[in-house]
N, CA, C, O and the ligand as a Tripos MOL2 file, in Angstrom:
@<TRIPOS>MOLECULE
protein
  297   295    75     0     0
PROTEIN
NO_CHARGES

@<TRIPOS>ATOM
      1 N          61.6560  211.4660  215.9520 N.3       1 MET1
      2 CA         60.4650  211.5340  215.0380 C.3       1 MET1
      3 C          60.0670  210.4390  214.1130 C.2       1 MET1
      4 O          60.8940  209.6280  213.6990 O.2       1 MET1
      5 N          58.8700  210.4090  213.8010 N.am      2 TYR2
      6 CA         58.3980  209.2940  212.9330 C.3       2 TYR2
      7 C          59.2340  209.1290  211.6970 C.2       2 TYR2
      8 O          59.6530  208.0100  211.4000 O.2       2 TYR2
      9 N          59.4740  210.0820  211.0300 N.am      3 MET3
     10 CA         60.1870  210.0990  209.7480 C.3       3 MET3
     11 C          61.5830  209.4680  210.0110 C.2       3 MET3
     12 O          62.1580  209.0380  209.0110 O.2       3 MET3
     13 N          62.0960  209.3700  210.9830 N.am      4 ASN4
     14 CA         63.4240  208.9240  211.1710 C.3       4 ASN4
     15 C          63.3720  207.2410  211.3590 C.2       4 ASN4
     16 O          64.3820  206.5370  211.3460 O.2       4 ASN4
     17 N          62.2040  206.8180  211.5090 N.am      5 ILE5
     18 CA         62.2370  205.3150  211.6530 C.3       5 ILE5
     19 C          62.1040  204.6940  210.1780 C.2       5 ILE5
     20 O          61.1150  204.8200  209.4550 O.2       5 ILE5
     21 N          63.2120  204.0440  209.8850 N.am      6 ARG6
     22 CA         63.3260  203.5840  208.6040 C.3       6 ARG6
     23 C          63.7580  201.9800  208.8070 C.2       6 ARG6
     24 O          64.2970  201.5340  209.8200 O.2       6 ARG6
     25 N          63.4220  201.2650  207.6900 N.am      7 PRO7
     26 CA         64.0240  199.8800  207.7790 C.3       7 PRO7
     27 C          65.5050  199.9700  207.6400 C.2       7 PRO7
     28 O          66.0320  200.9690  207.1520 O.2       7 PRO7
     29 N          66.2060  198.9060  208.0770 N.am      8 ARG8
     30 CA         67.6350  199.0080  207.9810 C.3       8 ARG8
     31 C          68.0930  199.0960  206.6300 C.2       8 ARG8
     32 O          67.6980  198.2840  205.7940 O.2       8 ARG8
     33 N          68.9330  200.0580  206.3310 N.am      9 GLN9
     34 CA         69.4870  200.1720  205.0650 C.3       9 GLN9
     35 C          70.6840  199.2950  204.7490 C.2       9 GLN9
     36 O          71.2710  198.6680  205.6300 O.2       9 GLN9
     37 N          71.0250  199.2690  203.4880 N.am     10 LYS10
     38 CA         72.0130  198.3910  203.0910 C.3      10 LYS10
     39 C          73.4220  198.7070  203.8230 C.2      10 LYS10
     40 O          74.1570  197.7980  204.2100 O.2      10 LYS10
     41 N          73.7030  199.9520  203.9610 N.am     11 LYS11
     42 CA         74.9950  200.3560  204.5430 C.3      11 LYS11
     43 C          74.9640  200.1500  206.0980 C.2      11 LYS11
     44 O          75.9800  200.2720  206.7830 O.2      11 LYS11
     45 N          73.6870  199.8180  206.6320 N.am     12 ASP12
     46 CA         73.7210  199.4710  208.0440 C.3      12 ASP12
     47 C          74.2970  198.1350  208.3080 C.2      12 ASP12
     48 O          74.6970  197.8700  209.4410 O.2      12 ASP12
     49 N          74.3670  197.2900  207.3660 N.am     13 LYS13
     50 CA         74.7460  195.8820  207.6160 C.3      13 LYS13
     51 C          76.1740  195.6580  207.2170 C.2      13 LYS13
     52 O          76.5600  196.1090  206.1390 O.2      13 LYS13
     53 N          76.9450  195.0300  207.9630 N.am     14 GLY14
     54 CA         78.1630  194.4420  207.6380 C.3      14 GLY14
     55 C          79.1840  195.6460  207.2430 C.2      14 GLY14
     56 O          79.5900  196.5160  208.0130 O.2      14 GLY14
     57 N          79.4810  195.5080  205.9720 N.am     15 GLY15
     58 CA         80.6250  196.2970  205.5900 C.3      15 GLY15
     59 C          81.9270  195.6410  205.8570 C.2      15 GLY15
     60 O          82.0510  194.4370  206.0810 O.2      15 GLY15
     61 N          82.9010  196.5180  205.8170 N.am     16 TRP16
     62 CA         84.2850  195.9110  205.8630 C.3      16 TRP16
     63 C          84.8780  196.4360  207.2080 C.2      16 TRP16
     64 O          84.6720  197.5990  207.5550 O.2      16 TRP16
     65 N          85.5100  195.6960  207.8550 N.am     17 LEU17
     66 CA         86.1490  196.2200  209.1330 C.3      17 LEU17
     67 C          87.5090  196.4680  208.6720 C.2      17 LEU17
     68 O          88.1990  195.6820  208.0230 O.2      17 LEU17
     69 N          87.8550  197.7370  209.1020 N.am     18 CYS18
     70 CA         89.3700  198.1190  208.6510 C.3      18 CYS18
     71 C          90.4200  197.7890  209.5630 C.2      18 CYS18
     72 O          90.2610  197.9780  210.7690 O.2      18 CYS18
     73 N          91.4600  197.3210  209.1090 N.am     19 MET19
     74 CA         92.7710  196.9920  209.8140 C.3      19 MET19
     75 C          93.8440  198.0640  209.4320 C.2      19 MET19
     76 O          94.0770  198.4330  208.2810 O.2      19 MET19
     77 N          94.4770  198.5210  210.5960 N.am     20 PRO20
     78 CA         95.5030  199.5380  210.3080 C.3      20 PRO20
     79 C          96.6770  198.9950  209.3620 C.2      20 PRO20
     80 O          97.0480  197.8250  209.4570 O.2      20 PRO20
     81 N          97.1080  199.6670  208.6700 N.am     21 GLN21
     82 CA         98.3110  199.0710  207.7480 C.3      21 GLN21
     83 C          99.5640  199.2540  208.6160 C.2      21 GLN21
     84 O          99.7980  200.1450  209.4330 O.2      21 GLN21
     85 N         100.2890  198.2420  208.2620 N.am     22 CYS22
     86 CA        101.6420  198.1990  209.0990 C.3      22 CYS22
     87 C         102.6440  199.2960  208.8150 C.2      22 CYS22
     88 O         103.4400  199.6560  209.6820 O.2      22 CYS22
     89 N         102.6080  199.8850  207.4830 N.am     23 LYS23
     90 CA        103.3400  200.9120  207.1900 C.3      23 LYS23
     91 C         103.0580  202.1020  207.9270 C.2      23 LYS23
     92 O         103.9460  202.9070  208.2070 O.2      23 LYS23
     93 N         101.7810  202.2590  208.2750 N.am     24 ASN24
     94 CA        101.3690  203.4520  209.1110 C.3      24 ASN24
     95 C         101.6520  203.3020  210.5290 C.2      24 ASN24
     96 O         101.9290  204.3000  211.1940 O.2      24 ASN24
     97 N         101.6020  202.0580  211.0900 N.am     25 ILE25
     98 CA        101.8150  201.8610  212.5200 C.3      25 ILE25
     99 C         102.9060  200.7710  212.4550 C.2      25 ILE25
    100 O         102.6010  199.5780  212.4750 O.2      25 ILE25
    101 N         104.0940  201.1690  212.3830 N.am     26 PRO26
    102 CA        105.3090  200.1480  212.2470 C.3      26 PRO26
    103 C         105.3440  199.1680  213.4930 C.2      26 PRO26
    104 O         105.6090  197.9680  213.4180 O.2      26 PRO26
    105 N         105.0220  199.8990  214.7040 N.am     27 GLU27
    106 CA        105.0640  199.0710  216.0680 C.3      27 GLU27
    107 C         103.5290  198.7160  216.3910 C.2      27 GLU27
    108 O         102.7490  199.5730  216.8050 O.2      27 GLU27
    109 N         103.2200  197.5780  216.2010 N.am     28 GLY28
    110 CA        101.8460  197.1580  216.6240 C.3      28 GLY28
    111 C         101.7220  197.0060  218.1090 C.2      28 GLY28
    112 O         102.7110  197.2020  218.8150 O.2      28 GLY28
    113 N         100.5310  196.6560  218.6410 N.am     29 LYS29
    114 CA        100.3910  196.4840  220.0000 C.3      29 LYS29
    115 C         100.4360  195.0650  220.3490 C.2      29 LYS29
    116 O         100.4500  194.1490  219.5260 O.2      29 LYS29
    117 N         100.4580  194.9360  221.6520 N.am     30 GLU30
    118 CA        100.3110  193.4920  222.1430 C.3      30 GLU30
    119 C          99.1760  192.5750  221.5420 C.2      30 GLU30
    120 O          97.9990  192.9100  221.6800 O.2      30 GLU30
    121 N          99.4990  191.5030  220.9250 N.am     31 GLY31
    122 CA         98.3410  190.7280  220.5900 C.3      31 GLY31
    123 C          98.0210  190.8320  219.1160 C.2      31 GLY31
    124 O          97.2370  190.0610  218.5640 O.2      31 GLY31
    125 N          98.7010  191.8850  218.4550 N.am     32 TRP32
    126 CA         98.2980  192.1940  217.1730 C.3      32 TRP32
    127 C          99.1730  191.3600  216.2300 C.2      32 TRP32
    128 O         100.3740  191.2450  216.4760 O.2      32 TRP32
    129 N          98.5970  190.7500  215.1140 N.am     33 THR33
    130 CA         99.4850  189.9740  214.2840 C.3      33 THR33
    131 C          99.2760  190.6680  212.9020 C.2      33 THR33
    132 O          98.2960  191.3400  212.5800 O.2      33 THR33
    133 N         100.4800  190.3580  212.0700 N.am     34 LYS34
    134 CA        100.4640  190.8750  210.7250 C.3      34 LYS34
    135 C          99.7320  189.9580  209.9010 C.2      34 LYS34
    136 O         100.0040  188.7600  209.9680 O.2      34 LYS34
    137 N          98.7480  190.4170  209.0560 N.am     35 ILE35
    138 CA         98.1710  189.6920  208.0850 C.3      35 ILE35
    139 C          98.0120  190.4970  206.7480 C.2      35 ILE35
    140 O          98.0150  191.7280  206.7750 O.2      35 ILE35
    141 N          97.8840  189.8440  205.6590 N.am     36 LYS36
    142 CA         97.6890  190.6260  204.3750 C.3      36 LYS36
    143 C          96.3760  190.9900  204.1580 C.2      36 LYS36
    144 O          95.4390  190.2390  204.4280 O.2      36 LYS36
    145 N          96.2440  192.1190  203.6760 N.am     37 CYS37
    146 CA         94.8820  192.6790  203.2490 C.3      37 CYS37
    147 C          94.4080  191.6640  202.1510 C.2      37 CYS37
    148 O          95.1080  191.4630  201.1590 O.2      37 CYS37
    149 N          93.1820  191.0120  202.3480 N.am     38 PRO38
    150 CA         92.6690  190.1100  201.2830 C.3      38 PRO38
    151 C          92.4170  190.7470  199.9860 C.2      38 PRO38
    152 O          92.1850  190.0640  198.9890 O.2      38 PRO38
    153 N          92.4510  191.9740  199.9590 N.am     39 ILE39
    154 CA         92.0500  192.5880  198.6380 C.3      39 ILE39
    155 C          93.3090  193.1720  197.9930 C.2      39 ILE39
    156 O          93.5390  192.8690  196.8220 O.2      39 ILE39
    157 N          94.1050  193.9460  198.6220 N.am     40 CYS40
    158 CA         95.2650  194.4630  197.9850 C.3      40 CYS40
    159 C          96.5360  193.8220  198.3770 C.2      40 CYS40
    160 O          97.5250  194.0830  197.6930 O.2      40 CYS40
    161 N          96.6470  193.0340  199.3620 N.am     41 GLY41
    162 CA         97.8340  192.3190  199.7350 C.3      41 GLY41
    163 C          98.7490  193.1250  200.7810 C.2      41 GLY41
    164 O          99.7200  192.5690  201.2950 O.2      41 GLY41
    165 N          98.4320  194.3620  201.0580 N.am     42 GLU42
    166 CA         99.1460  195.2050  202.0360 C.3      42 GLU42
    167 C          99.1460  194.4750  203.3090 C.2      42 GLU42
    168 O          98.1690  193.8230  203.6770 O.2      42 GLU42
    169 N         100.2430  194.5800  203.9920 N.am     43 LEU43
    170 CA        100.3440  194.1570  205.3650 C.3      43 LEU43
    171 C          99.5550  194.9740  206.3350 C.2      43 LEU43
    172 O          99.5610  196.2050  206.3110 O.2      43 LEU43
    173 N          98.8800  194.2610  207.1840 N.am     44 CYS44
    174 CA         97.9760  195.0410  208.0890 C.3      44 CYS44
    175 C          98.1460  194.3420  209.4700 C.2      44 CYS44
    176 O          98.8180  193.3230  209.6290 O.2      44 CYS44
    177 N          97.5190  194.9430  210.3760 N.am     45 TRP45
    178 CA         97.5050  194.5330  211.7230 C.3      45 TRP45
    179 C          96.1810  193.8610  211.9790 C.2      45 TRP45
    180 O          95.1510  194.4980  211.7550 O.2      45 TRP45
    181 N          96.1300  192.7210  212.3950 N.am     46 LYS46
    182 CA         94.9720  192.1160  212.7800 C.3      46 LYS46
    183 C          94.9670  192.0780  214.3500 C.2      46 LYS46
    184 O          95.8860  191.6230  215.0300 O.2      46 LYS46
    185 N          93.7370  192.6510  214.8530 N.am     47 ARG47
    186 CA         93.7750  192.8190  216.3520 C.3      47 ARG47
    187 C          93.0310  191.6910  216.9590 C.2      47 ARG47
    188 O          92.1730  191.1340  216.2750 O.2      47 ARG47
    189 N          93.2820  191.2640  218.2620 N.am     48 PRO48
    190 CA         92.7530  190.0680  218.6710 C.3      48 PRO48
    191 C          91.1060  189.8580  218.7580 C.2      48 PRO48
    192 O          90.5660  188.7540  218.8230 O.2      48 PRO48
    193 N          90.5350  190.9170  218.7470 N.am     49 LEU49
    194 CA         88.9660  190.7120  218.8720 C.3      49 LEU49
    195 C          88.4180  190.7960  217.3490 C.2      49 LEU49
    196 O          87.2040  190.8690  217.1560 O.2      49 LEU49
    197 N          89.2400  190.7860  216.3860 N.am     50 GLN50
    198 CA         88.7250  191.1020  214.9930 C.3      50 GLN50
    199 C          87.6580  190.0400  214.5720 C.2      50 GLN50
    200 O          86.5690  190.3540  214.0900 O.2      50 GLN50
    201 N          88.1120  188.6040  214.8240 N.am     51 ASP51
    202 CA         87.1570  187.7800  214.1940 C.3      51 ASP51
    203 C          85.7360  187.8550  215.0800 C.2      51 ASP51
    204 O          84.6370  187.6890  214.5500 O.2      51 ASP51
    205 N          85.9040  188.1090  216.3940 N.am     52 GLU52
    206 CA         84.7110  188.2670  217.1080 C.3      52 GLU52
    207 C          83.8520  189.4200  216.4960 C.2      52 GLU52
    208 O          82.6940  189.2500  216.1140 O.2      52 GLU52
    209 N          84.5140  190.5920  216.4390 N.am     53 THR53
    210 CA         83.8050  191.7410  215.8860 C.3      53 THR53
    211 C          83.1350  191.3970  214.6000 C.2      53 THR53
    212 O          81.9360  191.6220  214.4350 O.2      53 THR53
    213 N          83.9450  190.8160  213.6210 N.am     54 ILE54
    214 CA         83.3710  190.6440  212.3010 C.3      54 ILE54
    215 C          82.0440  189.8060  212.4760 C.2      54 ILE54
    216 O          81.0440  190.0730  211.8090 O.2      54 ILE54
    217 N          82.0750  188.8280  213.3590 N.am     55 HIS55
    218 CA         80.8290  187.9290  213.6950 C.3      55 HIS55
    219 C          79.8060  188.7300  214.1160 C.2      55 HIS55
    220 O          78.7080  188.6900  213.5610 O.2      55 HIS55
    221 N          80.0720  189.5400  215.1490 N.am     56 LYS56
    222 CA         79.1700  190.2800  215.8560 C.3      56 LYS56
    223 C          78.3880  191.3360  215.0350 C.2      56 LYS56
    224 O          77.1690  191.4710  215.1400 O.2      56 LYS56
    225 N          79.1390  192.0470  214.2420 N.am     57 ILE57
    226 CA         78.4780  193.0930  213.2930 C.3      57 ILE57
    227 C          78.1740  192.4110  211.9900 C.2      57 ILE57
    228 O          77.7830  193.1220  211.0640 O.2      57 ILE57
    229 N          78.2970  191.2110  211.8210 N.am     58 LYS58
    230 CA         78.0520  190.5830  210.5180 C.3      58 LYS58
    231 C          78.8680  191.2970  209.2520 C.2      58 LYS58
    232 O          78.3530  191.4630  208.1470 O.2      58 LYS58
    233 N          80.1050  191.6570  209.5660 N.am     59 ALA59
    234 CA         80.7820  192.2240  208.4980 C.3      59 ALA59
    235 C          81.2190  191.3420  207.4030 C.2      59 ALA59
    236 O          81.2200  190.1310  207.6220 O.2      59 ALA59
    237 N          81.5790  191.7710  206.2950 N.am     60 GLU60
    238 CA         81.9830  190.9720  205.1660 C.3      60 GLU60
    239 C          83.3300  190.2720  205.4940 C.2      60 GLU60
    240 O          83.6000  189.1330  205.1120 O.2      60 GLU60
    241 N          84.1360  191.0430  206.2240 N.am     61 GLY61
    242 CA         85.4250  190.5010  206.4570 C.3      61 GLY61
    243 C          86.2850  191.7570  206.9170 C.2      61 GLY61
    244 O          85.7070  192.7780  207.2880 O.2      61 GLY61
    245 N          87.5860  191.6770  206.8910 N.am     62 ALA62
    246 CA         88.5340  192.7870  207.2740 C.3      62 ALA62
    247 C          89.5330  193.0110  206.1570 C.2      62 ALA62
    248 O          89.9750  192.0880  205.4720 O.2      62 ALA62
    249 N          89.8220  194.1140  206.0280 N.am     63 CYS63
    250 CA         90.7620  194.6530  204.9620 C.3      63 CYS63
    251 C          91.5320  195.8650  205.4580 C.2      63 CYS63
    252 O          91.3070  196.3410  206.5700 O.2      63 CYS63
    253 N          92.4100  196.3440  204.6570 N.am     64 CYS64
    254 CA         93.1490  197.5400  205.0510 C.3      64 CYS64
    255 C          92.3250  198.7780  205.0300 C.2      64 CYS64
    256 O          91.3100  198.7310  204.3340 O.2      64 CYS64
    257 N          92.5720  199.8190  205.6400 N.am     65 THR65
    258 CA         91.9520  201.0100  205.8030 C.3      65 THR65
    259 C          91.3690  201.5360  204.4020 C.2      65 THR65
    260 O          90.2160  201.9380  204.2460 O.2      65 THR65
    261 N          92.4310  201.4600  203.3340 N.am     66 LEU66
    262 CA         92.1410  202.1470  202.1630 C.3      66 LEU66
    263 C          91.0510  201.1730  201.4810 C.2      66 LEU66
    264 O          90.0630  201.6490  200.9220 O.2      66 LEU66
    265 N          91.2680  199.8760  201.5510 N.am     67 CYS67
    266 CA         90.2700  199.0000  200.7340 C.3      67 CYS67
    267 C          88.9360  199.1770  201.5880 C.2      67 CYS67
    268 O          87.8710  199.2340  200.9730 O.2      67 CYS67
    269 N          88.9470  199.2570  202.8100 N.am     68 ALA68
    270 CA         87.5180  199.3440  203.5160 C.3      68 ALA68
    271 C          86.8800  200.5670  203.0140 C.2      68 ALA68
    272 O          85.7150  200.5150  202.6180 O.2      68 ALA68
    273 N          87.5510  201.6720  202.9970 N.am     69 MET69
    274 CA         86.9800  202.9280  202.4040 C.3      69 MET69
    275 C          86.3670  202.6700  201.1130 C.2      69 MET69
    276 O          85.1700  202.9200  200.9690 O.2      69 MET69
    277 N          87.0870  202.1750  200.1190 N.am     70 LYS70
    278 CA         86.5020  201.8380  198.8440 C.3      70 LYS70
    279 C          85.3680  200.8710  198.9940 C.2      70 LYS70
    280 O          84.2860  201.1800  198.4950 O.2      70 LYS70
    281 N          85.5100  199.6520  199.6740 N.am     71 MET71
    282 CA         84.5050  198.6880  199.6930 C.3      71 MET71
    283 C          83.1040  199.2760  200.4080 C.2      71 MET71
    284 O          81.9960  198.9500  199.9820 O.2      71 MET71
    285 N          83.2630  200.0550  201.3890 N.am     72 ASN72
    286 CA         82.3150  200.5270  202.1670 C.3      72 ASN72
    287 C          81.4410  201.6390  201.4710 C.2      72 ASN72
    288 O          80.3380  201.9750  201.8990 O.2      72 ASN72
    289 N          82.0260  202.1590  200.3890 N.am     73 MET73
    290 CA         81.3950  203.1510  199.5320 C.3      73 MET73
    291 C          80.5330  202.4360  198.4580 C.2      73 MET73
    292 O          79.6000  203.0270  197.9140 O.2      73 MET73
    293 N          80.8130  201.3400  198.2040 N.am     74 LYS74
    294 CA         80.0200  200.5680  197.0500 C.3      74 LYS74
    295 C          78.4530  200.4780  197.3770 C.2      74 LYS74
    296 O          77.6900  199.9150  196.5920 O.2      74 LYS74
    297 ZN         93.8740  196.6370  200.9730 Zn       75 ZN75
@<TRIPOS>BOND
     1     1     2 1
     2     2     3 1
     3     3     4 2
     4     3     5 am
     5     5     6 1
     6     6     7 1
     7     7     8 2
     8     7     9 am
     9     9    10 1
    10    10    11 1
    11    11    12 2
    12    11    13 am
    13    13    14 1
    14    14    15 1
    15    15    16 2
    16    15    17 am
    17    17    18 1
    18    18    19 1
    19    19    20 2
    20    19    21 am
    21    21    22 1
    22    22    23 1
    23    23    24 2
    24    23    25 am
    25    25    26 1
    26    26    27 1
    27    27    28 2
    28    27    29 am
    29    29    30 1
    30    30    31 1
    31    31    32 2
    32    31    33 am
    33    33    34 1
    34    34    35 1
    35    35    36 2
    36    35    37 am
    37    37    38 1
    38    38    39 1
    39    39    40 2
    40    39    41 am
    41    41    42 1
    42    42    43 1
    43    43    44 2
    44    43    45 am
    45    45    46 1
    46    46    47 1
    47    47    48 2
    48    47    49 am
    49    49    50 1
    50    50    51 1
    51    51    52 2
    52    51    53 am
    53    53    54 1
    54    54    55 1
    55    55    56 2
    56    55    57 am
    57    57    58 1
    58    58    59 1
    59    59    60 2
    60    59    61 am
    61    61    62 1
    62    62    63 1
    63    63    64 2
    64    63    65 am
    65    65    66 1
    66    66    67 1
    67    67    68 2
    68    67    69 am
    69    69    70 1
    70    70    71 1
    71    71    72 2
    72    71    73 am
    73    73    74 1
    74    74    75 1
    75    75    76 2
    76    75    77 am
    77    77    78 1
    78    78    79 1
    79    79    80 2
    80    79    81 am
    81    81    82 1
    82    82    83 1
    83    83    84 2
    84    83    85 am
    85    85    86 1
    86    86    87 1
    87    87    88 2
    88    87    89 am
    89    89    90 1
    90    90    91 1
    91    91    92 2
    92    91    93 am
    93    93    94 1
    94    94    95 1
    95    95    96 2
    96    95    97 am
    97    97    98 1
    98    98    99 1
    99    99   100 2
   100    99   101 am
   101   101   102 1
   102   102   103 1
   103   103   104 2
   104   103   105 am
   105   105   106 1
   106   106   107 1
   107   107   108 2
   108   107   109 am
   109   109   110 1
   110   110   111 1
   111   111   112 2
   112   111   113 am
   113   113   114 1
   114   114   115 1
   115   115   116 2
   116   115   117 am
   117   117   118 1
   118   118   119 1
   119   119   120 2
   120   119   121 am
   121   121   122 1
   122   122   123 1
   123   123   124 2
   124   123   125 am
   125   125   126 1
   126   126   127 1
   127   127   128 2
   128   127   129 am
   129   129   130 1
   130   130   131 1
   131   131   132 2
   132   131   133 am
   133   133   134 1
   134   134   135 1
   135   135   136 2
   136   135   137 am
   137   137   138 1
   138   138   139 1
   139   139   140 2
   140   139   141 am
   141   141   142 1
   142   142   143 1
   143   143   144 2
   144   143   145 am
   145   145   146 1
   146   146   147 1
   147   147   148 2
   148   147   149 am
   149   149   150 1
   150   150   151 1
   151   151   152 2
   152   151   153 am
   153   153   154 1
   154   154   155 1
   155   155   156 2
   156   155   157 am
   157   157   158 1
   158   158   159 1
   159   159   160 2
   160   159   161 am
   161   161   162 1
   162   162   163 1
   163   163   164 2
   164   163   165 am
   165   165   166 1
   166   166   167 1
   167   167   168 2
   168   167   169 am
   169   169   170 1
   170   170   171 1
   171   171   172 2
   172   171   173 am
   173   173   174 1
   174   174   175 1
   175   175   176 2
   176   175   177 am
   177   177   178 1
   178   178   179 1
   179   179   180 2
   180   179   181 am
   181   181   182 1
   182   182   183 1
   183   183   184 2
   184   183   185 am
   185   185   186 1
   186   186   187 1
   187   187   188 2
   188   187   189 am
   189   189   190 1
   190   190   191 1
   191   191   192 2
   192   191   193 am
   193   193   194 1
   194   194   195 1
   195   195   196 2
   196   195   197 am
   197   197   198 1
   198   198   199 1
   199   199   200 2
   200   199   201 am
   201   201   202 1
   202   202   203 1
   203   203   204 2
   204   203   205 am
   205   205   206 1
   206   206   207 1
   207   207   208 2
   208   207   209 am
   209   209   210 1
   210   210   211 1
   211   211   212 2
   212   211   213 am
   213   213   214 1
   214   214   215 1
   215   215   216 2
   216   215   217 am
   217   217   218 1
   218   218   219 1
   219   219   220 2
   220   219   221 am
   221   221   222 1
   222   222   223 1
   223   223   224 2
   224   223   225 am
   225   225   226 1
   226   226   227 1
   227   227   228 2
   228   227   229 am
   229   229   230 1
   230   230   231 1
   231   231   232 2
   232   231   233 am
   233   233   234 1
   234   234   235 1
   235   235   236 2
   236   235   237 am
   237   237   238 1
   238   238   239 1
   239   239   240 2
   240   239   241 am
   241   241   242 1
   242   242   243 1
   243   243   244 2
   244   243   245 am
   245   245   246 1
   246   246   247 1
   247   247   248 2
   248   247   249 am
   249   249   250 1
   250   250   251 1
   251   251   252 2
   252   251   253 am
   253   253   254 1
   254   254   255 1
   255   255   256 2
   256   255   257 am
   257   257   258 1
   258   258   259 1
   259   259   260 2
   260   259   261 am
   261   261   262 1
   262   262   263 1
   263   263   264 2
   264   263   265 am
   265   265   266 1
   266   266   267 1
   267   267   268 2
   268   267   269 am
   269   269   270 1
   270   270   271 1
   271   271   272 2
   272   271   273 am
   273   273   274 1
   274   274   275 1
   275   275   276 2
   276   275   277 am
   277   277   278 1
   278   278   279 1
   279   279   280 2
   280   279   281 am
   281   281   282 1
   282   282   283 1
   283   283   284 2
   284   283   285 am
   285   285   286 1
   286   286   287 1
   287   287   288 2
   288   287   289 am
   289   289   290 1
   290   290   291 1
   291   291   292 2
   292   291   293 am
   293   293   294 1
   294   294   295 1
   295   295   296 2
@<TRIPOS>SUBSTRUCTURE
     1 MET1         2 RESIDUE 1 A MET
     2 TYR2         6 RESIDUE 1 A TYR
     3 MET3        10 RESIDUE 1 A MET
     4 ASN4        14 RESIDUE 1 A ASN
     5 ILE5        18 RESIDUE 1 A ILE
     6 ARG6        22 RESIDUE 1 A ARG
     7 PRO7        26 RESIDUE 1 A PRO
     8 ARG8        30 RESIDUE 1 A ARG
     9 GLN9        34 RESIDUE 1 A GLN
    10 LYS10       38 RESIDUE 1 A LYS
    11 LYS11       42 RESIDUE 1 A LYS
    12 ASP12       46 RESIDUE 1 A ASP
    13 LYS13       50 RESIDUE 1 A LYS
    14 GLY14       54 RESIDUE 1 A GLY
    15 GLY15       58 RESIDUE 1 A GLY
    16 TRP16       62 RESIDUE 1 A TRP
    17 LEU17       66 RESIDUE 1 A LEU
    18 CYS18       70 RESIDUE 1 A CYS
    19 MET19       74 RESIDUE 1 A MET
    20 PRO20       78 RESIDUE 1 A PRO
    21 GLN21       82 RESIDUE 1 A GLN
    22 CYS22       86 RESIDUE 1 A CYS
    23 LYS23       90 RESIDUE 1 A LYS
    24 ASN24       94 RESIDUE 1 A ASN
    25 ILE25       98 RESIDUE 1 A ILE
    26 PRO26      102 RESIDUE 1 A PRO
    27 GLU27      106 RESIDUE 1 A GLU
    28 GLY28      110 RESIDUE 1 A GLY
    29 LYS29      114 RESIDUE 1 A LYS
    30 GLU30      118 RESIDUE 1 A GLU
    31 GLY31      122 RESIDUE 1 A GLY
    32 TRP32      126 RESIDUE 1 A TRP
    33 THR33      130 RESIDUE 1 A THR
    34 LYS34      134 RESIDUE 1 A LYS
    35 ILE35      138 RESIDUE 1 A ILE
    36 LYS36      142 RESIDUE 1 A LYS
    37 CYS37      146 RESIDUE 1 A CYS
    38 PRO38      150 RESIDUE 1 A PRO
    39 ILE39      154 RESIDUE 1 A ILE
    40 CYS40      158 RESIDUE 1 A CYS
    41 GLY41      162 RESIDUE 1 A GLY
    42 GLU42      166 RESIDUE 1 A GLU
    43 LEU43      170 RESIDUE 1 A LEU
    44 CYS44      174 RESIDUE 1 A CYS
    45 TRP45      178 RESIDUE 1 A TRP
    46 LYS46      182 RESIDUE 1 A LYS
    47 ARG47      186 RESIDUE 1 A ARG
    48 PRO48      190 RESIDUE 1 A PRO
    49 LEU49      194 RESIDUE 1 A LEU
    50 GLN50      198 RESIDUE 1 A GLN
    51 ASP51      202 RESIDUE 1 A ASP
    52 GLU52      206 RESIDUE 1 A GLU
    53 THR53      210 RESIDUE 1 A THR
    54 ILE54      214 RESIDUE 1 A ILE
    55 HIS55      218 RESIDUE 1 A HIS
    56 LYS56      222 RESIDUE 1 A LYS
    57 ILE57      226 RESIDUE 1 A ILE
    58 LYS58      230 RESIDUE 1 A LYS
    59 ALA59      234 RESIDUE 1 A ALA
    60 GLU60      238 RESIDUE 1 A GLU
    61 GLY61      242 RESIDUE 1 A GLY
    62 ALA62      246 RESIDUE 1 A ALA
    63 CYS63      250 RESIDUE 1 A CYS
    64 CYS64      254 RESIDUE 1 A CYS
    65 THR65      258 RESIDUE 1 A THR
    66 LEU66      262 RESIDUE 1 A LEU
    67 CYS67      266 RESIDUE 1 A CYS
    68 ALA68      270 RESIDUE 1 A ALA
    69 MET69      274 RESIDUE 1 A MET
    70 LYS70      278 RESIDUE 1 A LYS
    71 MET71      282 RESIDUE 1 A MET
    72 ASN72      286 RESIDUE 1 A ASN
    73 MET73      290 RESIDUE 1 A MET
    74 LYS74      294 RESIDUE 1 A LYS
    75 ZN75       297 GROUP 0 **** ****
């Protein structure tokens, strides 16, 4: 329907990619590396395609699940 066609909204762009926290997933998968969440410093898993995805969806960056939730609500 016509009414559904709207310009892109703020929340459509970017946002933060979330990384699973190491304490939730102690055993990562192959290719995952541990990095700290840039916001709270919690150890997270960085997945191999992360940088590519951030670039592709024009995300602000990646952070842990909790911070991503907070940041994406802003
Ligand atoms: Zn965090």
